[in-house]
C-alpha positions as CSV (number, residue, x, y, z in Angstrom):
1,M,0.0,0.0,0.0
2,P,1.6,3.3,-1.0
3,R,2.2,5.9,1.7
4,R,0.2,9.1,1.4
5,K,1.9,12.4,0.6
6,I,1.9,14.8,3.4
7,E,1.7,18.5,2.4
8,L,4.7,20.7,3.2
9,E,2.5,23.1,5.1
10,T,1.3,20.3,7.4
11,K,4.8,19.1,8.0
12,V,6.0,22.6,9.0
13,K,3.0,23.1,11.3
14,V,3.7,19.8,13.1
15,M,7.3,20.5,13.6
16,H,6.6,24.0,14.9
17,E,4.4,22.5,17.6
18,I,6.9,19.8,18.4
19,L,9.8,22.3,18.7
20,H,7.8,24.4,21.2
21,L,7.8,21.6,23.9
22,A,11.0,22.6,25.7
23,D,11.5,25.5,28.1
24,V,14.2,27.7,26.6
25,K,15.3,29.0,30.0
26,D,15.8,25.5,31.4
27,V,17.6,24.2,28.3
28,A,19.9,27.3,28.2
29,R,20.8,26.9,31.8
30,K,21.4,23.2,31.5
31,Y,24.0,23.7,28.7
32,G,25.4,27.0,30.0
33,V,24.4,29.1,27.0
34,S,22.3,32.3,26.9
35,E,18.6,32.3,26.2
36,R,19.2,34.7,23.4
37,V,21.5,32.4,21.5
38,V,19.1,29.4,22.0
39,F,16.3,31.6,20.6
40,T,18.5,32.6,17.6
41,W,19.2,28.9,16.8
42,Y,15.5,28.2,17.2
43,Q,14.5,30.9,14.8
44,R,17.0,29.6,12.2
45,I,15.6,26.1,12.6
46,L,12.0,27.4,12.1
47,E,13.1,29.4,9.0
48,A,14.8,26.3,7.5
49,L,11.9,23.9,8.1
50,P,10.3,24.3,4.7
51,D,13.7,23.6,3.0
52,I,14.4,20.6,5.3
53,L,11.0,19.0,4.8
54,I,10.3,19.7,1.1
55,N,10.1,16.6,-1.1
56,E,10.8,14.2,1.7
57,K,10.2,10.7,0.4
58,P,9.3,8.1,2.9
59,G,11.6,5.2,3.6
60,R,15.3,4.8,3.5
61,E,17.7,6.5,1.1
62,P,18.8,4.2,-1.7
63,K,22.3,2.8,-1.4
64,A,24.7,4.1,-4.0
65,S,26.2,1.4,-6.2
66,A,29.9,0.7,-5.9
67,E,30.5,2.0,-9.4
68,S,28.9,5.4,-8.7
69,E,31.0,5.7,-5.6
70,G,34.2,5.2,-7.7
71,T,35.3,2.0,-6.0
72,L,35.0,-0.1,-9.1
73,P,37.1,0.5,-12.2
74,S,35.4,2.0,-15.2
75,S,34.7,-0.4,-18.1
76,S,37.0,1.8,-20.3
77,T,39.9,1.5,-17.9
78,P,41.8,-1.8,-17.8
79,P,42.1,-3.3,-14.3
80,F,45.9,-3.5,-14.4
């Protein structure tokens, strides 16, 4: 059964809600960084969500073949 395609707008909305679950003050204190820098990182993540989530295909990434990775000799090159 094919998986359904989830619209980009839905993905972004879901991730916005998920990313709001942590208390910035607590997290900043835990790692010894300022709240301002955590907020800046958070804003960058939110801005990047559409680019991160666009055209996401379900399942694993296909493995590259050995030839495309350059580990096998080309058919035009002799193996010696």
